[in-house]
Structures are given as structure tokens and as C-alpha cells.
C-alpha positions in Angstrom: 18.2 -16.2 -27.1 21.3 -17.6 -28.3 22.2 -15.0 -31.5 18.8 -13.2 -31.3 19.2 -9.6 -31.1 17.8 -7.2 -29.1 15.4 -5.5 -31.8 14.4 -9.2 -33.0 13.3 -10.0 -29.4 11.1 -6.6 -29.1 9.1 -7.4 -32.1 8.6 -11.0 -31.1 7.8 -10.5 -27.4 5.0 -10.6 -26.7 3.4 -12.7 -28.7 0.0 -11.8 -30.3 -1.9 -8.5 -29.6 -0.7 -5.4 -30.5 1.8 -3.6 -28.6 -0.6 -1.0 -27.4 -3.5 -3.5 -26.6 -0.8 -5.7 -24.9 -0.2 -2.6 -22.4 -3.9 -1.8 -21.7 -4.7 -5.3 -21.2 -1.4 -5.9 -18.5 -2.8 -3.0 -16.3 -7.1 -3.5 -16.8 -8.6 -5.2 -14.2 -8.6 -8.4 -15.4 -4.2 -8.3 -16.9 -1.2 -9.7 -16.1 -0.9 -6.9 -13.7 -3.8 -7.4 -11.9 -2.4 -11.0 -11.1 0.8 -9.8 -9.2 0.0 -10.6 -5.0 0.6 -6.8 -2.6 0.2 -6.6 1.0 -3.2 -4.7 1.8 -1.7 -1.7 4.2 -3.6 0.9 5.6 -1.8 4.5 5.9 -2.9 7.4 8.6 -2.1 10.7 8.7 -3.6 13.9 10.7 -4.5 14.8 14.3 -8.1 13.5 16.0 -10.3 15.9 13.9 -8.9 15.3 10.7 -7.9 11.5 10.9 -7.6 10.4 8.1 -6.8 6.7 6.4 -6.6 4.8 2.8 -6.2 1.3 2.3 -3.7 0.5 -0.4 -2.1 -2.7 -1.8 0.7 -0.5 -4.2 3.1 -0.2 -1.1 7.3 -1.6 -2.0 10.4 -1.5 -0.3 12.8 1.5 -2.3 15.6 0.9 -1.0 17.1 -0.8 2.6 19.7 1.3 3.5 18.2 4.1 3.9 14.9 2.0 4.8 12.8 3.6 1.9 9.1 2.8 0.6 7.1 4.2 -2.2 3.6 3.9 -1.8 1.1 5.4 -5.0 -1.6 7.4 -4.2 -4.6 8.6 -6.8 -4.1 12.5 -7.5 -6.5 14.6 -6.2 -7.6 12.2 -3.1 -8.3 13.5 -0.2 -6.4 11.2 1.9 -3.2 12.3 -1.0 -3.7 16.2 -0.2 -3.8 14.8 3.4 -0.7 12.9 3.9 1.4 15.8 2.2 0.1 18.5 4.7 1.3 16.4 7.9 4.2 15.2 5.6 4.0 11.9 8.6 2.3 9.0 8.4 2.0 5.2 9.6 1.9 2.1 7.9 -0.7 0.1 9.1 0.1 -3.6 7.5 -2.9 -5.4 8.2 -3.4 -8.7 9.8 -5.5 -11.3 8.2 -8.8 -10.5 10.1 -8.9 -6.9 9.4 -11.1 -7.1 5.6 -13.4 -4.5 6.9 -11.0 -2.2 8.0 -9.4 -2.6 4.8 -12.6 -2.5 3.4 -14.1 1.0 5.2 -11.1 2.4 4.0 -11.1 1.9 0.9 -15.1 4.1 0.9 -13.9 7.1 -1.4 -17.2 8.2 0.6 -16.1 7.8 4.6 -16.3 10.3 7.2 -12.5 11.8 8.8 -11.7 11.9 12.1 -10.8 9.7 14.6 -14.6 9.2 15.9 -15.4 7.3 12.7 -14.1 3.7 13.7 -14.8 2.1 17.2 -12.2 3.9 19.9 -10.8 -0.1 20.8 -9.8 -0.3 16.7 -7.1 2.6 17.9 -3.8 1.2 19.2 -2.5 4.7 20.4 -0.8 7.2 18.3 2.9 8.3 17.4 4.9 10.9 18.9 3.6 13.0 16.1 -0.1 12.6 17.4 -0.8 10.4 13.6 -3.4 7.0 15.4 -2.0 3.3 14.7 -4.3 0.4 14.7 -4.3 -1.9 16.7 -4.0 -5.9 15.5 -2.2 -4.7 12.7 0.4 -7.8 11.3 3.3 -4.7 11.2 3.9 -0.9 11.3 5.5 1.5 9.8 5.8 5.2 11.2 7.9 6.8 8.0 8.5 10.9 6.7 7.4 11.8 3.1 10.5 12.4 1.3 9.9 13.2 -2.1 6.6 12.9 -4.4 6.8 12.1 -8.0 4.0 12.7 -10.6 2.9 9.2 -12.2 0.3 9.4 -14.6 -2.9 9.7 -12.1 -0.9 8.8 -9.6 1.6 10.5 -6.9 4.4 8.3 -6.2 5.8 8.8 -2.6 9.2 7.8 -1.3 9.2 7.8 2.1 11.8 7.1 5.0 10.7 4.4 7.5 12.0 6.0 10.6 10.8 3.7 13.3 8.9 -0.3 12.8 7.6 -2.8 15.0 6.2 -5.9 13.8 3.6 -7.6 15.2 1.7 -11.4 14.8 -0.2 -13.2 12.7 -0.5 -13.3 9.3 -0.9 -10.4 6.9 -3.8 -9.8 4.8 -3.1 -10.1 0.4 -4.6 -8.3 -2.3 -4.6 -10.6 -5.5 -6.9 -10.4 -8.2 -8.5 -7.3 -7.3 -9.6 -9.9 -4.4 -8.8 -9.2 -0.6 -7.3 -13.3 0.2 -6.3 -14.2 3.9 -2.7 -16.2 4.8 -2.9 -18.4 7.7 -0.2 -16.8 10.4 3.2 -18.5 10.2 5.3 -19.7 13.0 8.9 -18.9 13.7 10.1 -22.1 12.7 8.7 -21.8 8.8 10.5 -18.3 8.8 13.8 -18.8 9.0 
């Protein structure tokens, strides 16, 4: 962009639609923002009777040192209410064979408590009593540090207190659909 001023750049891009229409289209189901590939995770929190889980694809690394992740949850959701009441949660990074769990925890009218799933689905609990899903691609034990209201969501910033790597391949969300990746070998990751 040799010689272009910031004003010229802003008025020339994006080409086509008016700015308000372009922004609305970018975040709609068919817009460019929906075309970003993201991991599929289930956040679990709560105790035995009130175990909550929620499927999200908004988890992102916010800081490496200290390790902090961010996640956006819909304001008013029961998962957000329980999570904010306990302050610790587990990020279960779902593996390629866990699409059923992603769909289960995405339902707004799903049951609560440990009995909502077969006992073999749970791998155990953290020291704080938060249940952990078996066969995940990986796990992060997190502590809520701050919440920031953002539109119709709450952005949670959480410190990663502990992490465990699993195996296999993760699930991905792309264009509003869940996709399975093939497992990688150690040499492919190096």
C-alpha cells in the first residue's frame, strides 16, 4: 500500500457491502467469522449434584506467562452461573470420538448432576471435586481470574493451574459443523 493513507485504506476496505452490513455478515452463521476453525471443548464445573458441562468453541490462549485462557459464555446461561459460583473448572479438550459428548453438553435442556452420563464417561475428579471427562485429547484445570461483559456474552479469563495431555486427535468446529481430525504421531508434531 505504498502512498495510501489510513483514511484511504479504511474507506477502500472491505470492498462491496456497506460497513454495517459487512459487520453483520461477518458474525452471522454464514459469514467469514464462522469460517474460523476452533477446537471443541467441554467446560465442567460444580459438585456431584449440580455438575454442569457446556460445549464451547471459543476457548483461546490469552497469555503464555502466566498461562491464561479466555472463553466466552452466553450471559444468563446456567453453565455460566455455576461456573462463576465455583471459580474453578476443567477444560476437557474433546477427542475425535467424542462428538456425542459435544452434542450432549450443547443442549440447553440437558440434565444436571453426575448421573446425566454413564459412569464410565467420567475419568474422575480434581482435588476440588470437579468431574473430568474420560478419553479427552487433553485437560486444563482453571481458576477464574476475571470476567468482562462483552455484548450478550461474558468473557472469562482463567489461569491454567494444571494441564494434562491426552492422546489421539481433537474435534474441530468449522463453519458451524463438527469435524474429526486424524491422529498425529509424535514425529508429525516435531
